[in-house]
Each structure stands twice: as structure tokens, then as C-alpha cells.
TIFIDO-652458 format. One record per residue (C-alpha): x negated, y negated, z; residue in three letters; residue number from 1. Coordinates in pm, 1 decimal, m for minus. Last residue first. Example, Ala and Ser with C-alpha at 12.3 -4.5 7.8 and 13.67 -1.06 7.14 Angstrom:
BEGIN
+----------+----------+----------+--------+-----+
:        x :        y :        z : residu : num :
+----------+----------+----------+--------+-----+
:  m1367.0 :    106.0 :    714.0 :    SER :   2 :
:  m1230.0 :    450.0 :    780.0 :    ALA :   1 :
+----------+----------+----------+--------+-----+
***
This chain:
BEGIN
+----------+----------+----------+--------+-----+
:        x :        y :        z : residu : num :
+----------+----------+----------+--------+-----+
:  m5097.6 :  m2341.2 :  m1506.4 :    GLY : 290 :
:  m4908.6 :  m2108.0 :  m1751.3 :    THR : 289 :
:  m5033.3 :  m2218.2 :  m2096.4 :    TYR : 288 :
:  m4899.4 :  m2031.6 :  m2388.2 :    LYS : 287 :
:  m5159.7 :  m1863.5 :  m2603.5 :    THR : 286 :
:  m5158.8 :  m1958.5 :  m2978.6 :    TRP : 285 :
:  m5268.6 :  m1699.0 :  m3211.0 :    ALA : 284 :
:  m5608.5 :  m1687.0 :  m3382.4 :    ALA : 283 :
:  m5666.1 :  m1862.2 :  m3722.6 :    GLN : 282 :
:  m5836.3 :  m2178.1 :  m3563.9 :    ARG : 281 :
:  m6085.8 :  m1974.2 :  m3359.1 :    GLN : 280 :
:  m6375.1 :  m2188.0 :  m3318.4 :    GLY : 279 :
:  m6171.3 :  m2430.7 :  m3106.0 :    LYS : 278 :
:  m6055.9 :  m2149.2 :  m2864.7 :    GLU : 277 :
:  m5685.7 :  m2143.3 :  m2826.7 :    LYS : 276 :
:  m5394.3 :  m2334.7 :  m2657.1 :    HIS : 275 :
:  m5025.6 :  m2366.8 :  m2615.2 :    GLU : 274 :
:  m4841.3 :  m2629.8 :  m2415.3 :    MET : 273 :
:  m4451.7 :  m2600.0 :  m2347.6 :    ILE : 272 :
:  m4178.5 :  m2857.4 :  m2286.9 :    VAL : 271 :
:  m3851.4 :  m2667.7 :  m2237.2 :    LYS : 270 :
:  m3486.1 :  m2743.9 :  m2351.6 :    THR : 269 :
:  m3517.4 :  m2515.1 :  m2652.9 :    ASP : 268 :
:  m3868.0 :  m2473.6 :  m2707.2 :    VAL : 267 :
:  m4040.3 :  m2845.2 :  m2741.1 :    VAL : 266 :
:  m4393.0 :  m2857.6 :  m2825.0 :    ARG : 265 :
:  m4763.5 :  m2966.6 :  m2689.1 :    ILE : 264 :
:  m5045.8 :  m2829.1 :  m2876.9 :    ARG : 263 :
:  m5407.9 :  m2759.5 :  m2775.8 :    THR : 262 :
:  m5769.1 :  m2667.4 :  m2920.9 :    ILE : 261 :
:  m6011.4 :  m2555.9 :  m2675.0 :    LYS : 260 :
:  m6378.5 :  m2674.2 :  m2612.2 :    GLY : 259 :
:  m6372.5 :  m2718.0 :  m2246.3 :    GLU : 258 :
:  m6318.5 :  m3077.9 :  m2258.1 :    ARG : 257 :
:  m6010.4 :  m2990.0 :  m2474.5 :    ARG : 256 :
:  m5862.6 :  m2780.0 :  m2167.6 :    LEU : 255 :
:  m5882.7 :  m3065.4 :  m1946.5 :    LYS : 254 :
:  m5733.5 :  m3332.2 :  m2209.2 :    ARG : 253 :
:  m5451.1 :  m3061.1 :  m2239.6 :    ALA : 252 :
:  m5371.7 :  m3062.3 :  m1847.6 :    GLU : 251 :
:  m5324.2 :  m3423.6 :  m1837.3 :    VAL : 250 :
:  m5089.0 :  m3399.4 :  m2141.5 :    VAL : 249 :
:  m4920.1 :  m3114.9 :  m1967.5 :    LEU : 248 :
:  m4813.9 :  m3340.1 :  m1695.6 :    LYS : 247 :
:  m4685.8 :  m3617.6 :  m1917.2 :    GLY : 246 :
:  m4493.9 :  m3355.1 :  m2107.7 :    ARG : 245 :
:  m4304.4 :  m3240.2 :  m1795.5 :    GLU : 244 :
:  m4229.9 :  m3616.6 :  m1724.0 :    ARG : 243 :
:  m4089.6 :  m3658.2 :  m2060.7 :    LYS : 242 :
:  m3880.8 :  m3354.0 :  m2039.7 :    MET : 241 :
:  m3709.3 :  m3497.9 :  m1726.4 :    VAL : 240 :
:  m3666.4 :  m3847.7 :  m1918.7 :    ALA : 239 :
:  m3507.0 :  m3713.8 :  m2217.7 :    PRO : 238 :
:  m3730.2 :  m3673.8 :  m2519.3 :    LEU : 237 :
:  m3848.2 :  m3918.1 :  m2784.7 :    ASP : 236 :
:  m4138.3 :  m3748.3 :  m3012.0 :    THR : 235 :
:  m4491.3 :  m3895.7 :  m2962.1 :    TYR : 234 :
:  m4661.9 :  m4112.5 :  m3161.2 :    ALA : 233 :
:  m5055.6 :  m4208.7 :  m3081.3 :    VAL : 232 :
:  m5205.5 :  m4534.0 :  m3181.9 :    VAL : 231 :
:  m5582.6 :  m4478.7 :  m3241.5 :    PRO : 230 :
:  m5848.1 :  m4563.4 :  m2986.8 :    LYS : 229 :
:  m6106.8 :  m4810.7 :  m3071.7 :    ARG : 228 :
:  m6423.7 :  m4880.4 :  m3280.0 :    GLY : 227 :
:  m6328.0 :  m4685.9 :  m3604.3 :    GLN : 226 :
:  m6020.7 :  m4470.0 :  m3604.2 :    VAL : 225 :
:  m6106.1 :  m4102.3 :  m3646.1 :    PHE : 224 :
:  m5942.9 :  m3896.2 :  m3899.7 :    GLY : 223 :
:  m5574.4 :  m3839.1 :  m3995.1 :    ARG : 222 :
:  m5429.0 :  m3501.5 :  m4049.7 :    SER : 221 :
:  m5187.4 :  m3461.6 :  m3734.2 :    SER : 220 :
:  m5093.8 :  m3810.6 :  m3768.4 :    GLN : 219 :
:  m4998.5 :  m3801.3 :  m4129.5 :    LEU : 218 :
:  m4790.2 :  m3505.1 :  m4050.0 :    ASP : 217 :
:  m4609.5 :  m3693.5 :  m3750.6 :    LEU : 216 :
:  m4535.7 :  m4013.2 :  m3941.3 :    LEU : 215 :
:  m4404.6 :  m3801.4 :  m4254.3 :    TYR : 214 :
:  m4167.6 :  m3610.9 :  m3988.3 :    ASN : 213 :
:  m4011.6 :  m3957.7 :  m3920.7 :    ARG : 212 :
:  m3972.5 :  m4048.8 :  m4285.5 :    ALA : 211 :
:  m3815.4 :  m3705.9 :  m4331.6 :    GLY : 210 :
:  m3578.3 :  m3736.7 :  m4053.6 :    MET : 209 :
:  m3415.3 :  m4035.1 :  m4200.4 :    ALA : 208 :
:  m3309.5 :  m4391.2 :  m4061.3 :    GLY : 207 :
:  m3600.2 :  m4383.1 :  m3803.5 :    PHE : 206 :
:  m3547.5 :  m4509.7 :  m3459.8 :    ARG : 205 :
:  m3885.5 :  m4659.8 :  m3335.8 :    VAL : 204 :
:  m3967.5 :  m4690.8 :  m2966.2 :    ILE : 203 :
:  m4281.2 :  m4923.1 :  m2920.3 :    LEU : 202 :
:  m4471.2 :  m4839.5 :  m2600.9 :    PRO : 201 :
:  m4561.1 :  m5124.9 :  m2336.2 :    ASP : 200 :
:  m4916.4 :  m5217.0 :  m2384.6 :    PRO : 199 :
:  m5153.7 :  m5056.8 :  m2129.4 :    GLY : 198 :
:  m5134.1 :  m4837.0 :  m1803.4 :    ASP : 197 :
:  m5201.0 :  m5164.7 :  m1603.5 :    THR : 196 :
:  m4861.4 :  m5268.1 :  m1648.3 :    LYS : 195 :
:  m4719.2 :  m5001.9 :  m1415.3 :    ASN : 194 :
:  m4341.4 :  m4974.5 :  m1459.0 :    ARG : 193 :
:  m4387.8 :  m4981.5 :  m1833.5 :    ARG : 192 :
:  m4104.0 :  m5149.8 :  m2045.5 :    PRO : 191 :
:  m4001.7 :  m4996.8 :  m2353.9 :    LEU : 190 :
:  m4053.3 :  m5219.6 :  m2666.4 :    ARG : 189 :
:  m3832.0 :  m5235.6 :  m2958.4 :    HIS : 188 :
:  m3755.9 :  m5110.8 :  m3286.1 :    VAL : 187 :
:  m3396.6 :  m5000.6 :  m3429.2 :    ASN : 186 :
:  m3223.5 :  m4869.2 :  m3745.0 :    SER : 185 :
:  m3578.3 :  m4837.5 :  m3931.5 :    PHE : 184 :
:  m3618.3 :  m4795.2 :  m4304.1 :    PHE : 183 :
:  m3963.1 :  m4703.5 :  m4436.4 :    ILE : 182 :
:  m4014.5 :  m4937.9 :  m4758.1 :    GLU : 181 :
:  m4281.7 :  m5153.2 :  m4625.7 :    GLN : 180 :
:  m4508.4 :  m4857.7 :  m4481.3 :    ALA : 179 :
:  m4457.4 :  m4685.5 :  m4832.5 :    GLN : 178 :
:  m4569.9 :  m4969.2 :  m5028.4 :    LYS : 177 :
:  m4859.8 :  m5007.3 :  m4784.7 :    ARG : 176 :
:  m4977.9 :  m4660.2 :  m4828.9 :    PRO : 175 :
:  m4994.9 :  m4472.6 :  m4487.4 :    MET : 174 :
:  m5344.2 :  m4415.3 :  m4316.7 :    ASN : 173 :
:  m5169.8 :  m4342.2 :  m3992.4 :    PHE : 172 :
:  m5385.9 :  m4597.4 :  m3786.9 :    ASP : 171 :
:  m5422.9 :  m4894.1 :  m4013.7 :    THR : 170 :
:  m5141.6 :  m4857.4 :  m4253.5 :    GLU : 169 :
:  m4854.6 :  m4724.7 :  m4013.2 :    PHE : 168 :
:  m4971.1 :  m4957.8 :  m3757.3 :    VAL : 167 :
:  m4913.0 :  m5256.4 :  m4018.5 :    ASP : 166 :
:  m4544.1 :  m5129.3 :  m4045.7 :    ARG : 165 :
:  m4525.1 :  m5110.3 :  m3666.6 :    ILE : 164 :
:  m4640.3 :  m5471.2 :  m3649.4 :    LYS : 163 :
:  m4398.8 :  m5614.2 :  m3898.8 :    ASP : 162 :
:  m4089.2 :  m5456.9 :  m3724.7 :    HIS : 161 :
:  m4234.9 :  m5559.3 :  m3369.7 :    VAL : 160 :
:  m4249.3 :  m5924.5 :  m3471.2 :    ASN : 159 :
:  m4434.8 :  m6064.5 :  m3209.3 :    GLU : 158 :
:  m4332.2 :  m6360.6 :  m2973.4 :    GLY : 157 :
:  m4574.3 :  m6289.5 :  m2689.4 :    ASP : 156 :
:  m4847.5 :  m6016.6 :  m2755.5 :    GLU : 155 :
:  m4877.9 :  m5635.5 :  m2752.1 :    GLN : 154 :
:  m5140.7 :  m5440.4 :  m2906.9 :    PRO : 153 :
:  m4983.5 :  m5075.9 :  m3011.4 :    VAL : 152 :
:  m5136.7 :  m4810.4 :  m2786.4 :    GLY : 151 :
:  m4864.0 :  m4573.7 :  m2745.0 :    TYR : 150 :
:  m4577.1 :  m4512.4 :  m3030.5 :    PHE : 149 :
:  m4271.1 :  m4324.3 :  m2950.5 :    LEU : 148 :
:  m4072.5 :  m4168.2 :  m3223.8 :    LEU : 147 :
:  m3702.9 :  m4152.7 :  m3247.6 :    ASN : 146 :
:  m3460.1 :  m3965.4 :  m3498.8 :    TYR : 145 :
:  m3468.2 :  m3658.1 :  m3239.9 :    LYS : 144 :
:  m3301.3 :  m3876.6 :  m2968.2 :    ARG : 143 :
:  m2948.7 :  m3779.4 :  m2999.3 :    ASP : 142 :
:  m2994.1 :  m3408.6 :  m3027.6 :    HIS : 141 :
:  m3243.5 :  m3401.6 :  m2742.7 :    ILE : 140 :
:  m2948.5 :  m3601.5 :  m2540.7 :    GLU : 139 :
:  m2707.1 :  m3325.9 :  m2652.9 :    ARG : 138 :
:  m2920.1 :  m3067.8 :  m2562.1 :    GLU : 137 :
:  m3002.4 :  m3211.1 :  m2202.5 :    LEU : 136 :
:  m2606.7 :  m3219.0 :  m2160.6 :    LEU : 135 :
:  m2552.8 :  m2881.1 :  m2276.7 :    GLN : 134 :
:  m2826.5 :  m2771.4 :  m2017.4 :    LYS : 133 :
:  m2662.5 :  m2966.4 :  m1738.9 :    ASN : 132 :
:  m2339.7 :  m2796.7 :  m1827.3 :    ILE : 131 :
:  m2469.1 :  m2446.4 :  m1801.9 :    ASP : 130 :
:  m2656.7 :  m2537.5 :  m1465.7 :    GLU : 129 :
:  m2358.8 :  m2669.6 :  m1303.0 :    ARG : 128 :
:  m2173.9 :  m2357.7 :  m1406.4 :    LEU : 127 :
:  m2423.7 :  m2109.7 :  m1277.2 :    GLU : 126 :
:  m2430.7 :  m2310.9 :   m947.2 :    LYS : 125 :
:  m2055.9 :  m2316.4 :   m919.2 :    VAL : 124 :
:  m2036.4 :  m1914.6 :  m1019.8 :    SER : 123 :
:  m2340.5 :  m1873.2 :   m736.1 :    TYR : 122 :
:  m2108.9 :  m2030.5 :   m493.8 :    ARG : 121 :
:  m1836.7 :  m1825.0 :   m585.4 :    ILE : 120 :
:  m2029.3 :  m1501.6 :   m561.0 :    ALA : 119 :
:  m2169.4 :  m1614.7 :   m223.3 :    PRO : 118 :
:  m1801.4 :  m1636.1 :   m106.0 :    VAL : 117 :
:  m1693.9 :  m1305.9 :   m255.0 :    ALA : 116 :
:  m1993.4 :  m1102.6 :   m105.2 :    ILE : 115 :
:  m2070.7 :  m1177.0 :    225.1 :    GLU : 114 :
:  m1765.1 :  m1369.3 :    376.8 :    LYS : 113 :
:  m1514.5 :  m1131.5 :    158.1 :    VAL : 112 :
:  m1695.7 :   m813.0 :    277.2 :    LYS : 111 :
:  m1655.4 :   m941.5 :    660.2 :    ARG : 110 :
:  m1286.2 :   m991.7 :    583.2 :    LEU : 109 :
:  m1247.9 :   m649.0 :    466.2 :    ASP : 108 :
:  m1448.8 :   m509.5 :    755.5 :    GLU : 107 :
:  m1202.6 :   m701.5 :   1004.7 :    SER : 106 :
:   m912.3 :   m565.7 :    787.8 :    THR : 105 :
:  m1055.0 :   m199.1 :    852.7 :    SER : 104 :
:  m1093.2 :   m248.5 :   1196.3 :    THR : 103 :
:   m750.1 :   m413.4 :   1249.9 :    ALA : 102 :
:   m617.0 :    m92.1 :   1080.7 :    SER : 101 :
:   m829.8 :    153.2 :   1292.9 :    GLU : 100 :
:   m712.6 :    m29.9 :   1608.6 :    ILE :  99 :
:   m335.7 :    m29.3 :   1481.9 :    LEU :  98 :
:   m392.8 :    366.2 :   1419.5 :    ASP :  97 :
:   m518.6 :    414.5 :   1750.2 :    LYS :  96 :
:   m246.5 :    216.5 :   1917.5 :    ILE :  95 :
:     m1.6 :    410.1 :   1746.5 :    ASN :  94 :
:   m169.2 :    722.9 :   1860.3 :    ALA :  93 :
:   m214.5 :    609.1 :   2221.6 :    ASP :  92 :
:    166.6 :    538.8 :   2291.0 :    HIS :  91 :
:    209.8 :    703.2 :   2586.2 :    ASP :  90 :
:   m102.5 :    564.6 :   2762.7 :    GLY :  89 :
:     26.9 :    193.9 :   2769.7 :    SER :  88 :
:   m201.5 :    m19.6 :   2990.4 :    VAL :  87 :
:   m542.9 :     71.8 :   2881.3 :    ASP :  86 :
:   m431.4 :     81.0 :   2513.8 :    GLU :  85 :
:   m243.6 :   m252.6 :   2554.0 :    LEU :  84 :
:   m580.3 :   m446.2 :   2635.5 :    GLU :  83 :
:   m749.9 :   m283.4 :   2348.7 :    ALA :  82 :
:   m462.9 :   m396.9 :   2126.5 :    ILE :  81 :
:   m506.5 :   m741.3 :   2278.3 :    LYS :  80 :
:   m860.6 :   m744.4 :   2193.8 :    SER :  79 :
:   m822.5 :   m624.7 :   1825.1 :    VAL :  78 :
:   m552.9 :   m884.4 :   1784.9 :    ASN :  77 :
:   m791.8 :  m1162.8 :   1889.2 :    ASN :  76 :
:  m1049.3 :  m1038.2 :   1645.2 :    ASP :  75 :
:   m803.6 :  m1014.3 :   1353.6 :    VAL :  74 :
:   m698.1 :  m1374.1 :   1436.8 :    THR :  73 :
:  m1028.5 :  m1512.6 :   1444.1 :    THR :  72 :
:  m1118.2 :  m1333.7 :   1107.5 :    SER :  71 :
:   m806.2 :  m1479.5 :    970.3 :    LEU :  70 :
:   m909.1 :  m1830.3 :   1054.5 :    LYS :  69 :
:  m1248.7 :  m1791.8 :    939.1 :    GLU :  68 :
:  m1120.0 :  m1636.9 :    598.9 :    VAL :  67 :
:   m901.8 :  m1904.1 :    549.8 :    ARG :  66 :
:  m1157.4 :  m2167.8 :    615.8 :    GLU :  65 :
:  m1360.5 :  m1994.3 :    350.2 :    THR :  64 :
:  m1105.1 :  m1990.3 :    102.3 :    LEU :  63 :
:  m1047.4 :  m2349.7 :    149.7 :    GLU :  62 :
:  m1399.4 :  m2479.7 :    142.7 :    ALA :  61 :
:  m1446.8 :  m2246.1 :   m191.7 :    LEU :  60 :
:  m1154.4 :  m2393.7 :   m344.3 :    ARG :  59 :
:  m1269.9 :  m2759.5 :   m254.2 :    GLU :  58 :
:  m1615.8 :  m2683.1 :   m403.9 :    ASN :  57 :
:  m1466.5 :  m2530.3 :   m722.5 :    MET :  56 :
:  m1259.3 :  m2849.4 :   m774.6 :    THR :  55 :
:  m1532.9 :  m3095.1 :   m686.6 :    THR :  54 :
:  m1774.9 :  m2911.9 :   m917.4 :    GLU :  53 :
:  m1541.0 :  m2912.9 :  m1173.9 :    MET :  52 :
:  m1471.6 :  m3278.5 :  m1139.9 :    ARG :  51 :
:  m1845.7 :  m3387.2 :  m1128.0 :    ILE :  50 :
:  m1922.0 :  m3160.3 :  m1433.2 :    LEU :  49 :
:  m1628.7 :  m3306.3 :  m1631.1 :    ILE :  48 :
:  m1740.6 :  m3664.5 :  m1553.4 :    THR :  47 :
:  m2095.1 :  m3559.0 :  m1671.0 :    LYS :  46 :
:  m1944.9 :  m3438.6 :  m1976.0 :    LEU :  45 :
:  m1780.8 :  m3799.2 :  m2026.5 :    GLU :  44 :
:  m2096.4 :  m3971.0 :  m1965.2 :    ALA :  43 :
:  m2278.6 :  m3773.9 :  m2228.1 :    ASN :  42 :
:  m2011.6 :  m3894.7 :  m2450.9 :    SER :  41 :
:  m1751.5 :  m3670.3 :  m2663.9 :    VAL :  40 :
:  m1661.2 :  m3763.0 :  m3025.1 :    ASP :  39 :
:  m1991.3 :  m3603.4 :  m3157.7 :    ASP :  38 :
:  m1802.0 :  m3565.4 :  m3490.4 :    GLY :  37 :
:  m1780.5 :  m3190.1 :  m3602.5 :    ALA :  36 :
:  m2037.3 :  m3067.0 :  m3385.9 :    ASN :  35 :
:  m1947.6 :  m3237.1 :  m3082.8 :    ASP :  34 :
:  m1571.2 :  m3134.4 :  m3134.0 :    THR :  33 :
:  m1689.5 :  m2778.4 :  m3156.5 :    SER :  32 :
:  m1893.6 :  m2827.5 :  m2850.3 :    ASN :  31 :
:  m1582.4 :  m2964.2 :  m2677.2 :    ARG :  30 :
:  m1364.4 :  m2650.1 :  m2767.5 :    ALA :  29 :
:  m1634.8 :  m2421.3 :  m2633.2 :    ARG :  28 :
:  m1672.2 :  m2622.8 :  m2319.2 :    MET :  27 :
:  m1291.4 :  m2608.8 :  m2253.9 :    THR :  26 :
:  m1267.1 :  m2236.5 :  m2324.4 :    GLY :  25 :
:  m1565.8 :  m2202.9 :  m2070.8 :    LYS :  24 :
:  m1353.7 :  m2418.4 :  m1829.9 :    HIS :  23 :
:  m1036.7 :  m2219.3 :  m1881.0 :    GLN :  22 :
:  m1231.6 :  m1896.8 :  m1832.1 :    ARG :  21 :
:  m1389.7 :  m2024.2 :  m1534.9 :    THR :  20 :
:  m1081.1 :  m2171.5 :  m1382.2 :    ASP :  19 :
:   m860.4 :  m1834.4 :  m1483.8 :    ILE :  18 :
:  m1139.4 :  m1618.9 :  m1305.8 :    ASP :  17 :
:  m1148.0 :  m1835.4 :   m991.4 :    CYS :  16 :
:   m762.7 :  m1818.8 :   m971.8 :    ASP :  15 :
:   m773.1 :  m1428.4 :  m1043.5 :    SER :  14 :
:  m1012.0 :  m1384.2 :   m738.4 :    SER :  13 :
:   m801.0 :  m1602.5 :   m509.6 :    ASN :  12 :
:   m476.0 :  m1417.5 :   m608.8 :    SER :  11 :
:   m660.8 :  m1063.9 :   m576.9 :    GLN :  10 :
:   m798.7 :  m1186.7 :   m232.2 :    GLN :   9 :
:   m467.5 :  m1324.4 :   m124.9 :    ASN :   8 :
:   m288.7 :   m978.8 :   m256.3 :    LYS :   7 :
:   m564.0 :   m791.3 :    m47.4 :    GLU :   6 :
:   m503.1 :   m968.8 :    256.1 :    LEU :   5 :
:   m117.1 :   m921.8 :    252.8 :    ASN :   4 :
:   m180.8 :   m548.1 :    236.9 :    THR :   3 :
:   m133.5 :   m341.3 :    m94.7 :    THR :   2 :
:    m13.4 :     m3.0 :     m2.4 :    MET :   1 :
+----------+----------+----------+--------+-----+
***
């Protein structure tokens, strides 16, 4: 016979399952909408995440409170039954059955606390990680037309459009005609927190991926710039990935001083560094693990 507790557990489990399926269905629908026209902003997705977390946490708190109350009630009943057993010797069999039933219920509650509640907490954590990953993927997509240029001399009243075109010629060996024809949808400086690190980097949003990739190809094949450090171009990434890349750049310098070749690239939503010996250009890359 199904007890009220089991019905409550089944109902709670079904509610969680329905919430999870509804959320996953919602996320698939939103992904389809994103692919069709990027209608949903990152801010809206973050709002969804907060709302889902709030709902799940409220359900979890409610379930935990109900379990604690039931556990207390069962413990009280077990104590009362034990007292009755001492007083009423004529009803030993009935009392024994009641004790066994109460003990079984108490065990069920223990399982709920030790298994079901942690499972719900894990589902909330998994849901949060899934949405955060989707937000990160969207931001990577939004930034893919951008390049960051470090080391471009900075001065008051500068024309950043003209300045970056000059950099294409002097530091990337691009023919002047091509440098003048490249279309930018936006160019501006990104203020540094620490001004002693050098001029503020220039961020350039290209009108076409072909032009962006062409700049990166020129950078990988260019030679030494006489008398100074050349301007360096980096792909634009979300802040958390930029910080990770910055750490890997420091480690890459150490490896290059040891005579190794390094490269840093993005795989899915992770930034990784690979290296190999300088004299073994045909060898396979080895992933840096720290």
C-alpha cells in the first residue's frame, strides 16, 4: 500500500522532473531562437538563471523543512509507542507492528535527507553550470569579430581609425591599399586599470571574419620589427577567459626561454596552451598542464 510519505516523495520527484524537463525544453527553444536571430540577450538569460535558481532553492528549502517536521513527528510517535508498550502488555503485537512501521518511515525519511535532497542540490548546481556555459558560448560568439591590439602608441586627440591602419602597414606588413580598404564597425581604446602597463589596448571590430583572420595570419608569419616590440593582436574573449589566457601567456614566456614553441588557443569554452621543442616543428603538440 502506498503511504502518504511515498505519495509526497513521488509528487516532489515528479515536480522536480517536470521543472527540469520544462527548463531544458525552454533552453532548447531559446537556443533555436538564438541561432535564428539572436533575439535573447545575455541579460535575459541571466534573469532566467536567477529565476530558476530561486525557484529550485525555494522548493529545496520547502522539501527540507517538510522532511525535518516529518522526522520530528516520527521520532515523537516512536517515543509514545514505546511508552504505550510499557503500559499496555495486552497489545504487544499491535504495538510491535506500529514500532516497525514507524521505524520504516524514519528510515525512509533518512534516505530522503541523505539521497533525495543532495540529488536536488546537484541538479541545481548542474543547471547553473549549464546556463553559465551557454552564456559564455554566446559571449564568445558575440566577440569573435573583435581583435585586441596591444602596444599601439597612445596620444591625446588621436584618430584611432587612422592609427590602426598605420599599424597594419608597419607591424603586420600589410599593403597600404589593403590597409585602407578594410572595414571596421568600431574602433576604440579599452582603459587599463594599471596605466604603468603601457598604452591602453585598441579593440577593433571587423566587418568580416576574413579580414580578422587575415590579420592573424600576417602576425604569425611576420618577421622582427626593427628597434622595438611589435604591436600584438589577440582574439577578444569574455573576462574570465582573458584572465586565464593572461596566466598562460606568462607561462608561455617561461617555456620559450627554455627553447620551446608555444601556442594558446580556445577549445569550446576553455583556454589551453600547447608546446613542443623548438627543433621539432613536425612533432605533435603537448598540452600544458602546469
